[in-house]
C-alpha positions in Angstrom: -148.3 49.7 -49.8 -151.7 49.9 -51.5 -153.3 53.2 -52.4 -156.2 54.0 -49.9 -158.3 55.3 -52.9 -158.3 51.9 -54.5 -161.1 49.5 -53.6 -160.3 46.8 -51.1 -158.6 43.8 -52.7 -157.8 45.6 -56.0 -154.1 45.0 -55.5 -152.3 42.2 -53.8 -149.6 43.2 -51.3 -146.1 41.9 -51.9 -145.5 38.7 -49.9 -142.9 40.4 -47.7 -145.3 43.1 -46.4 -147.1 41.8 -43.3 -149.6 43.5 -41.1 -148.4 44.1 -37.6 -150.9 43.9 -34.7 -150.6 44.2 -31.0 -152.2 41.2 -29.3 -152.8 41.1 -25.6 -153.1 37.5 -24.2 -153.5 36.0 -20.8 -150.0 34.8 -19.9 -151.2 31.2 -19.4 -152.8 31.2 -22.9 -149.6 32.6 -24.4 -147.5 29.9 -22.6 -149.8 27.2 -23.9 -149.5 28.5 -27.5 -145.7 28.9 -27.1 -145.4 25.3 -25.9 -147.6 24.0 -28.8 -145.6 26.1 -31.3 -142.4 24.5 -29.9 -143.8 21.1 -30.4 -144.6 21.8 -34.0 -141.3 23.7 -34.6 -143.0 27.1 -35.2 -142.6 30.4 -33.5 -145.5 31.6 -31.3 -146.3 34.2 -33.9 -146.5 31.6 -36.7 -148.6 29.3 -34.5 -151.1 32.1 -33.8 -151.4 32.8 -37.5 -151.8 29.1 -38.3 -154.6 28.9 -35.7 -156.3 32.0 -37.0 -156.2 30.8 -40.6 -157.6 27.4 -39.6 -160.4 29.0 -37.6 -161.3 31.3 -40.5 -161.2 28.4 -43.0 -163.4 26.2 -40.8 -165.9 29.1 -40.4 -165.9 29.7 -44.2 -164.5 33.2 -43.6 -161.0 32.9 -45.0 -160.8 35.4 -47.8 -160.1 33.9 -51.2 -157.3 36.4 -51.9 -155.5 35.5 -48.6 -152.0 34.5 -49.6 -150.5 31.2 -48.6 -148.8 30.9 -45.2 -145.3 32.4 -45.8 -142.5 29.9 -45.8 -140.2 30.2 -42.9 -136.5 29.8 -42.7 -133.8 30.2 -45.4 -134.9 30.7 -49.0 -134.3 27.8 -51.4 -131.1 27.8 -53.4 -131.4 29.0 -57.0 -131.0 26.2 -59.6 -127.4 25.8 -60.8 
């Protein structure tokens, strides 16, 4: 975890560390997102992150230091 005394963005977090947030959604909205996620072979959580990142990018508000979308699934095999 980053030191609170350091300025924001001074250190990048490790890729595995993710911010957890509680999100309250209308059940109908959640069901629509979950169906859309299923159509694109994503989890509902990954779909929400995808949509938020796309909206931030379109608004010109995606931070330059935002890491890439984490890869899902099994890690690649090491070269033999």
